[in-house]
N, C-alpha and C positions, 0 to 999 in steps of 0.2 A: 465532446467535452475535453478537448486537448488542453491541459493546464498551461496557461501562459504566465501565471503567477504561482504562488504557493497554494496548494489545495490540501485541506485536512480531512482525512477519511476516518470515520468511526467504523470500526470493524465489528461485525456481528454475524451470528448464525440464525438470528431471529428477527425478521423484518417488522414484526409488530412493535419492536422497540424503537423504530425510527423516530417517532414523535419526541422521544427523550433527548435526542441529540440535534434537533432542528436548530436550536439556538446557538450551537457551538461548532457543528461540523459543516463542511461544504458538500460532502458526498458521504455515502455509506458504502463501505466495502462489504459485500455479502459473501461470506465464506460458505459456499455451497457444500464443501466437503465435510463440514461440521454441522450442517443443518439437517433438520428433519423435513422431509418432503420439499426439497429446495425449489423444484419447478412449480409445485403447487403454491408455495409461498410467493413466487414471482407472479404467478397468475392472479393472485389475490391482492398484491401490493397496491396500495393507493396513497403512498406517502408523498411528501413534497420534495425530498432530496433524490437526486439522481443516484444510480447505483454503479459501482465498479464490481463486477462479478469475478470471483476467484474460486477455482475448484482444484485445490492443491492436492497433489498426489502424495502417497506415503513416502516416496523417495525424496520428497522436497519439504518434509515437515508437516504434511497434511494427513488427511484420513481417507481420501478417495482411492478406491481401487483403480488401477490403471485402465482396465477394460472399460471403454465407453466414457471415460472422464472428459476428454476433449470434445466428444460429441455432445455431452450434456452442457458443456460450456457454450458450444455453438448454439444449442437450443435456447439457452439463457439469453444469448446476445440478440435473439429475435424479439425479445420483449422491449417495448418502447422505453421502459424505465431504466434499462441497462444502456449506459452510454460509453462504458469502458469495460474491457476484460483484461485479466492478467493471465499470461501464459508463460511457462518457463522457457528459458533459452534452450535448454536441452531438447525440448519438444520441437521448437521451430527449426533447430538444426536438422532434425530427422524428417520433419514434415514441412517442406517449404511452402506448401499450399495453405497452411493454417492462417497465417497473418492476412494474406490477400482475401481469404474467405470472410474473415471478420470485418475487414475494411469494406468489402463489397456490401456487407450487411449494415454499414453505417456506424459502426462503433470504432473507437480508438483502442489501441492495443498497448498495454504495458508488458514489455518483455522483461522478465525477472530472472535473477540468478541469486541463489542462497548458498552460503558456505557456513555450515554449522560447526566446522572444525577449527577455523581460524581466519585470519585476514591475510590475503596474498600481498606480495611486495607491490611497489608503486607501478612498475611496468605491467605486471599482471592485472592489477586493478584497472589501469587505463585500457588494456586490451579487452577486458570484460565489458566495461562501459561502452567501448567502441562497438563491440559486436552486438550487444543488446540494442544500442541506438540504431544500428544498421537495419535491424529487423523491425523495431517497434517505434511507436510515437513517443513513448517514455521508456527510458532504460532504468530499471530498478535493480540495485545491487545491495544485498544485505549480507554482511559477514560477521563472524563472531570476533569481538574484541577481547583479547586476553590481557592487553596492556593499554595504557593511555597512548602509547605510540601507535597502536593499531587504530585507535579512534581518530587520532590526528591524521593517519594515513588515509582513512576514509574521507575525512573532510577535505583534505588536499585533493583527492581524486575527484570529488564532486566539484570542487572549484575549477580544476583543470578542464573537466568535461564541459562544465557550463561556459567557461571562457571560450571553448571551441564551438559553442553554439548548440550543444546537445541539450535536450530535455531529459533530466535525470532525477532519480531519487536515490539517495544513499543513506544507509542505516548501518551503524555498528551495533550489533546485538550484544546482549549481556549487560550485567551491571556496570562494568567499566565503560561501556559504550552508550549508556542511557542518555547522557547529555547531548550526544550527537542528534538525537531526535528533536532537541530543542534548538540547537544552533545551526543544524544543517541548512535550514532555509536561508540563513544569512550568507551561505556559501553557494547558493543556487539550487538547492534541492527543491523539486516541484511538488512532491507528494510526501505527506506525513501520515502515520497510522497510529491509532490508539483505541483501546477499549474503554468501557466505563470501569469505575473503581472496583466493582465486584468481580471483574473478569480479567484482571491484569495478568494472571498466570495461565490463561487459556491459550495464548498464542505465542508469538516469538518472545524469547527471553529478554529481559530488560525493559519491559513495557512501562510506560507512564499512563495514568488514566487520561481519558479524553479531556476532561476539564482542567486537570493539572497541566497537561501539555499545551492546551490552547491558551491558558492564562500565561504560561511562561513564554510562549512564542509572542504573544501580544505584548508582554512586558518588554521583551527585547526589541520589539518593533520590526518584525519580519517584513521584508520588502513585499509590496504588492498584495498584502492581505490586510484589509481594513474592516474588521467586523466590530459590531457594537459590543458593549460591556458583556463580559462573560459572567454568569452566575458563579457564586462561590461553590466549591465542591460540597461543603457540608449543607448548603442551602438547597442543593439540587436533589432531585429524586435519585435513588440509588438502585433502581430496579435492574439496571445493567444493559449495556450494549457491548459487543465484543469485537486485531490484526492477526 
C-alpha cells in the first residue's frame, strides 16, 4: 500500500471504531502502544480499511516499553489487514535487518523521525528526510514548530524532498504548525494523520479532527485525492477514533 497520492490516516487505539471513519479516511493508523490487547484486536479485526501499524516507544512520544516493542510490530505485520508499518529512524539505524524483514513480509515501511523540542534548520531537515527515505518506502518527519518560520521550513523541506522524487510525509507539530497538516499535501506530503474530534489531545500536539482535516484538504483541492462529499463534523457520530 505504498502511497502514490495523498493518503489520510485516521489514528486510533481501538479498531472497533473503524466503521466510524470509512467514509472519510483512506487507512487506519493503529497505535498499538496505546491499545488494550493490540494483537488480539488485530486478530479480530474485520474492517474494510487497511491498517498502518505503529508501536511507538516512550522515547518517541508513545507508551510502549522498549523490550519486545519491535517484535510485537513484526507480529502485527503478519496480519493480512496490516499493509504498512511505522518504525523509527533511530531503530533502523541500530538494527539494519528490521526494514528488510518487514518488506519480506509484504508490508511497506514508514521510517519516521520526531523532534518534540523544535525544528532543525533546512540542511538538517533535508538530511533527515534523506536518511529516512534511504531506509523506508515513506519518510515521515514531524518536528515541533515554535514559529511560523518553523512551519514554513517544514513545508519547504517537504517540497524539496518531493521534487527529488522521495515519498515523504512532513508535519509541523504544535498549534503554530497545525495548518501544515492541511497544506502539506499541496507541497507533496503523502500521508496525513488525524483523530476524531473527541481525541484530538490524545496524540501529537496540534491535531485537527479527522473530519475537519479531511474537509479542509478537500476544500483546497489536494492533488491526487478525490473522495466523495465528507459529512459535516456536527452531523457525524462523535464516538471517537484516534495520530
